[in-house]
C-alpha positions as CSV (number, residue, x, y, z in Angstrom):
1,X,161.8,-13.6,-42.9
2,X,164.2,-11.3,-44.9
3,X,165.7,-8.2,-44.2
4,X,168.1,-6.4,-48.0
5,X,170.7,-5.2,-47.7
6,X,170.0,-1.6,-50.3
7,X,173.1,0.4,-48.9
8,X,176.5,-1.7,-47.4
9,X,178.8,0.7,-47.6
10,X,179.1,4.1,-44.9
11,X,180.2,7.7,-45.3
12,X,179.9,8.5,-49.5
13,X,178.6,5.8,-52.0
14,X,180.7,4.8,-54.1
15,X,180.5,2.5,-57.5
16,X,179.8,-0.3,-55.9
17,X,177.7,0.2,-52.7
18,X,175.6,3.1,-51.2
19,X,175.0,4.2,-47.6
20,X,173.1,2.3,-44.9
21,X,169.7,1.3,-45.8
22,X,167.9,-1.7,-45.1
23,X,164.5,-3.0,-45.4
24,X,162.2,-6.3,-43.7
25,X,160.0,-6.1,-46.2
26,X,156.8,-8.1,-44.4
27,X,157.2,-5.9,-41.8
28,X,156.8,-2.8,-43.3
29,X,160.5,-1.7,-41.1
30,X,163.3,0.3,-42.7
31,X,166.7,0.1,-40.5
32,X,168.5,3.8,-41.7
33,X,167.9,5.8,-44.4
34,X,170.5,6.5,-46.0
35,X,171.4,7.2,-50.0
36,X,170.2,3.3,-51.0
37,X,166.5,4.5,-49.3
38,X,165.4,5.3,-53.1
39,X,165.6,1.5,-53.4
40,X,163.5,1.0,-50.5
41,X,159.8,1.5,-52.8
42,X,160.7,-2.4,-54.8
43,X,160.9,-4.2,-52.0
44,X,157.9,-2.9,-49.9
45,X,155.1,-5.0,-48.9
46,X,152.7,-2.9,-46.6
47,X,150.5,0.1,-46.7
48,X,153.0,1.4,-43.6
49,X,156.9,2.4,-43.3
50,X,158.4,2.7,-39.8
51,X,162.3,3.8,-40.1
52,X,164.6,3.1,-37.2
53,X,167.9,5.3,-37.4
54,X,170.7,4.7,-35.2
55,X,171.7,8.4,-35.5
56,X,171.7,11.5,-36.9
57,X,174.6,11.6,-39.7
58,X,174.4,12.1,-42.8
59,X,175.1,9.3,-44.3
60,X,172.4,7.4,-42.1
61,X,169.9,10.2,-43.0
62,X,170.0,12.1,-46.0
63,X,167.5,9.7,-47.8
64,X,164.6,10.7,-46.2
65,X,164.6,12.9,-48.4
66,X,164.3,11.0,-50.7
67,X,160.5,9.1,-49.7
68,X,158.8,11.5,-52.4
69,X,160.3,9.2,-55.3
70,X,160.0,6.1,-52.6
71,X,156.2,6.4,-52.0
72,X,155.3,7.0,-55.8
73,X,156.5,4.0,-56.3
74,X,154.8,2.0,-53.2
75,X,152.2,4.5,-51.9
76,X,152.3,5.0,-48.3
77,X,149.7,5.6,-45.9
78,X,151.5,6.8,-43.1
79,X,155.6,6.4,-42.7
80,X,156.9,6.7,-39.4
81,X,161.0,8.0,-38.9
82,X,161.7,6.8,-35.1
83,X,164.1,7.9,-33.5
84,X,165.8,9.6,-30.6
85,X,165.3,12.8,-28.3
86,X,168.3,13.9,-30.2
87,X,168.9,12.8,-33.6
88,X,165.0,14.2,-35.0
89,X,166.1,17.5,-33.9
90,X,168.9,17.6,-35.4
91,X,167.5,16.4,-38.9
92,X,165.0,18.8,-38.3
93,X,166.8,22.0,-37.5
94,X,169.6,20.5,-40.2
95,X,168.3,18.1,-42.7
96,X,165.0,20.3,-42.9
97,X,165.8,23.4,-42.6
98,X,164.6,25.4,-45.3
99,X,167.4,26.6,-47.2
100,X,168.5,22.5,-47.1
101,X,165.5,21.2,-47.9
102,X,162.2,23.7,-48.0
103,X,159.7,20.4,-48.1
104,X,159.7,18.3,-45.8
105,X,158.3,14.9,-46.2
106,X,154.8,13.3,-44.5
107,X,156.4,11.2,-42.2
108,X,155.2,12.0,-38.7
109,X,158.3,11.4,-36.0
110,X,158.5,8.8,-33.1
111,X,161.3,9.0,-30.2
112,X,162.2,6.3,-28.8
113,X,161.5,6.2,-25.3
114,X,161.8,2.2,-24.9
115,X,160.2,-0.8,-26.9
116,X,158.3,-1.1,-29.9
117,X,155.8,-3.3,-31.7
118,X,156.2,-3.8,-35.1
119,X,153.0,-4.1,-37.8
120,X,153.6,-7.7,-37.2
121,X,154.1,-8.4,-33.8
122,X,157.3,-8.2,-33.3
123,X,159.7,-6.1,-30.7
124,X,162.1,-3.8,-31.4
125,X,164.5,-3.0,-28.6
126,X,167.3,-0.5,-29.1
127,X,170.8,0.3,-26.8
128,X,173.4,2.3,-26.8
129,X,176.5,2.7,-29.3
130,X,180.0,4.3,-28.5
131,X,180.4,6.7,-31.1
132,X,181.4,10.6,-31.4
133,X,178.2,12.7,-31.8
134,X,176.4,9.1,-30.0
135,X,175.0,5.9,-31.8
136,X,171.9,3.1,-31.0
137,X,171.9,-0.4,-32.5
138,X,169.0,-2.3,-32.8
139,X,167.1,-5.4,-31.6
140,X,164.7,-7.3,-33.2
141,X,162.6,-10.0,-31.8
142,X,159.7,-12.1,-32.6
143,X,158.2,-15.4,-31.4
144,X,160.7,-17.8,-33.9
145,X,164.0,-15.6,-35.0
146,X,165.7,-12.4,-33.9
147,X,168.3,-10.1,-35.6
148,X,170.4,-7.7,-34.3
149,X,171.7,-4.3,-36.1
150,X,174.6,-2.3,-35.3
151,X,177.1,0.1,-36.9
152,X,178.8,3.3,-36.1
153,X,181.0,2.2,-33.1
154,X,184.4,0.2,-32.2
155,X,183.6,-3.4,-31.5
156,X,185.1,-4.2,-28.1
157,X,185.2,-7.6,-26.7
158,X,183.9,-5.4,-23.4
159,X,181.8,-3.5,-25.3
160,X,178.1,-3.1,-23.0
161,X,176.0,-4.1,-25.5
162,X,177.2,-7.4,-26.3
163,X,174.7,-8.4,-24.1
164,X,172.5,-7.2,-26.1
165,X,172.6,-8.7,-29.2
166,X,173.5,-12.4,-27.1
167,X,171.6,-15.1,-29.4
168,X,170.4,-13.4,-32.6
169,X,170.3,-15.4,-34.5
170,X,171.6,-12.5,-37.7
171,X,173.8,-9.6,-36.8
172,X,174.6,-7.7,-38.9
173,X,177.6,-5.2,-37.5
174,X,180.2,-2.5,-39.6
175,X,183.3,-3.7,-39.8
176,X,184.6,-0.4,-42.1
177,X,188.4,-1.3,-42.4
178,X,190.3,-4.2,-42.1
179,X,192.8,-5.4,-39.1
180,X,195.4,-3.4,-41.0
181,X,193.9,-0.5,-39.5
182,X,192.4,-1.2,-36.7
183,X,193.8,1.6,-35.4
184,X,191.4,4.5,-37.1
185,X,188.3,2.6,-36.1
186,X,189.5,3.4,-32.7
187,X,190.3,6.9,-33.7
188,X,187.1,7.0,-36.1
189,X,184.2,5.6,-33.8
190,X,184.9,1.9,-36.0
191,X,185.2,-1.0,-36.1
192,X,187.6,-3.6,-37.4
193,X,187.7,-7.1,-38.6
194,X,189.4,-9.9,-35.9
195,X,187.1,-8.0,-33.6
196,X,183.7,-7.5,-34.8
197,X,184.4,-12.0,-35.4
198,X,185.0,-11.9,-32.2
199,X,182.4,-10.5,-30.5
200,X,180.3,-12.2,-32.4
201,X,181.9,-15.2,-31.5
202,X,181.1,-14.2,-27.9
203,X,177.8,-13.2,-28.5
204,X,176.9,-16.8,-29.8
205,X,175.4,-15.5,-32.7
206,X,173.6,-17.4,-35.5
207,X,175.2,-15.9,-38.3
208,X,177.5,-12.7,-38.8
209,X,177.1,-10.2,-42.0
210,X,179.2,-7.4,-42.3
211,X,178.6,-4.0,-43.4
212,X,180.1,-0.4,-43.6
213,X,181.9,-1.1,-45.6
214,X,184.8,1.4,-45.9
215,X,183.9,3.0,-49.4
216,X,187.3,3.6,-50.7
217,X,187.8,-0.2,-50.1
218,X,186.1,-1.8,-54.0
219,X,187.5,-5.3,-53.9
220,X,185.2,-7.9,-53.4
221,X,187.3,-8.7,-49.8
222,X,187.6,-5.5,-48.8
223,X,188.0,-6.1,-45.0
224,X,189.7,-9.4,-44.8
225,X,186.2,-12.1,-45.1
226,X,189.3,-15.5,-44.2
227,X,189.8,-13.1,-41.0
228,X,186.9,-13.7,-39.7
229,X,185.9,-16.3,-41.1
230,X,188.7,-18.2,-38.8
231,X,187.4,-16.7,-36.4
232,X,183.6,-17.2,-36.6
233,X,183.5,-19.0,-40.1
234,X,180.0,-17.9,-40.4
235,X,180.6,-15.2,-41.6
236,X,179.9,-13.1,-44.9
237,X,180.3,-9.7,-46.3
238,X,177.3,-7.5,-47.1
239,X,176.9,-6.4,-50.9
240,X,174.0,-4.2,-51.8
241,X,170.4,-5.5,-52.7
242,X,171.5,-8.6,-50.4
243,X,168.6,-10.6,-49.5
244,X,169.5,-12.0,-46.1
245,X,166.7,-15.4,-44.8
246,X,167.1,-15.6,-41.4
């Protein structure tokens, strides 16, 4: 199974990264729809597309307006957007208000109320995260592999979501700040390096990939990779267009 990180920053794109979006081409799944969404069409391998939104913040949803170009790159029979009710309402009333974007793309909304069976037989479950405006994380399971996606939350060792991600082969987790700015992480509802690594260690995951990097940081090591690896050695920093096998 392969997941491709289409966008790995948060808040706004920069000269190195686009905002959150990742694709699992083999099962036609997109997690979040940030500014990297325009890249999805070149990787899709299915005739249907399921988009799962963690929340309604603009850096995670703006890519829904790019769907017209995505389907020109890769025609699709069906597009479904899955989200909590309050997030779907926010997208419909604001992102696709007539004054903002009068032509709504051809997708069908699907409210998340429980587990979702994916086109290849995999199973997606979601869990609540602590973040301003609300957010959720995802766990995806197949008989022989698993992954989790956690973004827009503050990593803490007593966080409820740790139980939901325990044992996954791949954890893609936000890390907006390095340890020097850990106080900002708590103020803004985001995560910092050491605590993310400690969460991965406590959850006994196989591999940790850091995303949702602060867009003000353009360097190769924006969050202190050595710090993370001293706690959890199997840590990497996600980059746009990185392909992850799990």
